C-alpha positions as CSV (number, residue, x, y, z in Angstrom):
1,N,35.8,-46.4,32.4
2,G,37.2,-42.9,32.9
3,C,39.9,-43.2,30.4
4,A,41.2,-39.9,29.1
5,G,44.0,-39.0,26.8
6,Q,45.5,-36.0,25.2
7,F,46.9,-35.9,21.7
8,T,48.9,-33.1,20.1
9,V,48.4,-32.5,16.4
10,P,50.6,-29.9,14.8
11,V,48.7,-27.5,12.5
12,Q,50.6,-25.4,10.0
13,I,48.9,-22.3,8.7
14,V,50.0,-21.5,5.1
15,A,49.2,-18.3,3.3
16,S,47.5,-18.7,-0.1
17,P,49.4,-17.4,-3.0
18,Q,48.4,-14.2,-4.7
19,V,48.7,-14.2,-8.5
20,D,47.9,-12.0,-11.5
21,M,48.7,-11.9,-15.2
22,G,50.7,-9.6,-17.5
23,G,50.5,-9.2,-21.2
24,L,46.7,-8.9,-21.5
25,V,46.3,-6.3,-24.3
26,S,43.3,-6.0,-26.5
27,Q,44.3,-6.1,-30.1
28,C,43.1,-6.4,-33.7
29,E,42.8,-9.8,-35.4
30,P,44.8,-11.8,-35.9
31,A,46.6,-11.3,-32.6
32,T,49.5,-13.1,-30.9
33,L,50.0,-12.3,-27.3
34,T,52.6,-13.3,-24.7
35,F,51.3,-13.7,-21.2
36,T,53.3,-13.8,-17.9
37,G,52.3,-15.2,-14.6
38,V,52.8,-12.6,-11.8
39,E,53.4,-13.8,-8.2
40,I,52.2,-10.7,-6.2
41,V,53.5,-12.0,-2.9
42,P,56.4,-14.4,-3.2
43,D,55.8,-17.8,-1.6
44,P,58.5,-18.6,1.0
45,D,58.2,-22.3,0.5
46,G,59.3,-22.3,-3.2
47,P,57.9,-21.8,-6.6
48,L,54.2,-22.1,-7.5
49,T,52.8,-24.5,-10.1
50,W,50.9,-22.6,-12.8
51,S,47.8,-23.5,-14.9
52,W,46.6,-21.4,-17.7
53,S,43.4,-21.4,-19.8
54,F,43.5,-18.9,-22.7
55,G,39.8,-19.0,-23.7
56,N,40.6,-20.3,-27.1
57,G,41.1,-24.0,-26.3
58,Q,44.8,-23.6,-25.5
59,T,46.3,-24.2,-22.1
60,A,49.7,-24.1,-20.5
61,N,51.3,-25.2,-17.2
62,I,54.3,-22.9,-16.8
63,Q,54.5,-19.4,-15.4
64,N,55.4,-17.7,-18.6
65,P,53.9,-19.7,-21.5
66,P,54.8,-19.3,-25.2
67,A,52.9,-16.9,-27.4
68,V,49.2,-17.6,-27.9
69,S,47.3,-17.0,-31.1
70,Y,43.9,-15.5,-31.5
71,P,43.1,-15.6,-35.2
72,K,39.4,-14.5,-34.9
73,A,37.8,-11.5,-33.3
74,G,35.8,-12.1,-30.1
75,Q,35.8,-12.0,-26.3
76,Y,38.1,-14.5,-24.6
77,F,38.3,-15.1,-20.8
78,I,41.8,-15.8,-19.7
79,Q,42.4,-17.6,-16.4
80,V,45.6,-18.4,-14.5
81,I,45.8,-20.4,-11.3
82,G,48.8,-20.4,-9.0
83,K,49.2,-23.2,-6.5
84,N,51.8,-23.5,-3.7
85,K,53.3,-26.7,-2.3
86,A,50.7,-26.8,0.5
87,G,47.9,-26.9,-2.1
88,C,46.6,-23.4,-1.5
89,V,45.5,-21.7,-4.7
90,D,44.7,-18.3,-6.2
91,T,43.0,-17.6,-9.4
92,A,43.1,-14.5,-11.7
93,T,40.6,-14.1,-14.5
94,Q,40.4,-11.3,-17.1
95,Q,38.5,-10.6,-20.3
96,L,40.5,-10.1,-23.5
97,N,38.9,-8.4,-26.6
98,I,40.2,-9.2,-30.1
99,Y,38.7,-6.7,-32.5
100,K,37.8,-7.4,-36.2
101,I,39.6,-5.7,-39.1
102,P,37.2,-3.2,-40.6
103,A,35.7,-3.6,-44.1
104,V,37.0,-0.8,-46.3
105,S,36.2,-0.1,-49.9
106,A,37.7,2.7,-52.1
107,G,34.8,2.2,-54.5
108,P,35.0,0.8,-58.1
109,D,37.8,1.6,-60.5
110,M,37.0,4.6,-62.7
111,T,37.8,5.9,-66.1
112,V,37.8,9.6,-66.5
113,C,38.7,11.9,-69.4
114,L,41.9,13.9,-69.4
115,G,41.2,17.5,-68.6
116,G,37.7,16.7,-67.4
117,P,36.2,17.9,-64.1
118,D,37.3,16.6,-60.8
119,F,35.7,13.2,-59.9
120,Q,34.5,12.1,-56.5
121,L,36.0,9.1,-54.7
122,N,33.7,7.3,-52.2
123,A,35.1,5.3,-49.4
124,S,32.7,2.9,-47.6
125,G,32.9,0.2,-45.0
126,D,31.9,-0.6,-41.4
127,L,29.9,1.9,-39.5
128,G,32.2,4.1,-37.3
129,N,35.3,3.9,-39.5
130,S,37.3,7.0,-40.1
131,Y,39.0,7.4,-43.4
132,T,42.4,8.8,-44.6
133,W,43.3,9.0,-48.2
134,Q,47.0,8.6,-49.0
135,P,48.2,11.2,-51.4
136,P,48.8,9.9,-54.9
137,V,52.0,10.5,-56.7
138,N,50.3,12.1,-59.7
139,G,47.1,13.6,-58.4
140,T,45.4,15.9,-56.0
141,L,42.6,15.4,-53.5
142,S,40.2,18.0,-52.0
143,C,40.7,16.5,-48.5
144,F,42.7,13.6,-47.0
145,T,40.5,12.8,-44.0
146,C,37.0,12.6,-45.5
147,A,35.1,9.7,-46.9
148,S,34.4,11.3,-50.3
149,P,37.0,13.7,-51.6
150,F,37.1,15.2,-55.0
151,A,40.2,14.1,-57.0
152,N,42.1,15.0,-60.1
153,S,45.1,13.6,-61.9
154,P,46.7,14.3,-65.3
155,V,47.8,10.6,-65.6
156,S,46.5,7.2,-64.5
157,T,47.1,6.9,-60.8
158,Y,46.0,5.0,-57.7
159,F,44.2,6.5,-54.8
160,V,44.4,4.6,-51.5
161,V,42.0,4.9,-48.6
162,V,42.9,3.6,-45.1
163,G,39.9,2.9,-42.9
164,Q,40.3,2.8,-39.1
165,S,37.8,1.3,-36.7
166,P,37.0,2.9,-33.4
167,F,39.3,0.3,-31.8
168,G,42.3,1.3,-34.0
169,C,42.1,-1.6,-36.4
170,V,43.1,-0.6,-40.0
171,A,42.5,-1.9,-43.5
172,S,43.0,-0.3,-46.9
173,D,41.7,-0.4,-50.5
174,T,43.0,1.1,-53.7
């Protein structure tokens, strides 16, 4: 029948948003972190809608959510999605490490005789810890940064050891 027609359909090209996250800092347990949604290229059509997944079962739907708790050590994958009014999205995903507090022991309590020889303290704990003994008020130590210093004191006293993991997490024992 030779019918022909022409239709004009407007097509709008919209740029996708570009998002990232701030506040992602690996820490020791228990950790509380504050995240921020970062809009790398501002969207000219208005604000984005945000969707967060924090890897611990918590979610949020605002650009800068309230603080998020990570009570246990582990790896968490954090994801934020930014969506503009046209429905275009961008996703940023990063890994968060929460490190465990090291196990630290100053050893069992001791009884020593006044005027006796120096006695040896023995710190122990997780493999890879470094140890620092805090100087007692009424005593002496042969070294402050070794696991097993020799100690002496003319009176009853407390010796405190601080253990630090390779990730900077600390614990102490007396």
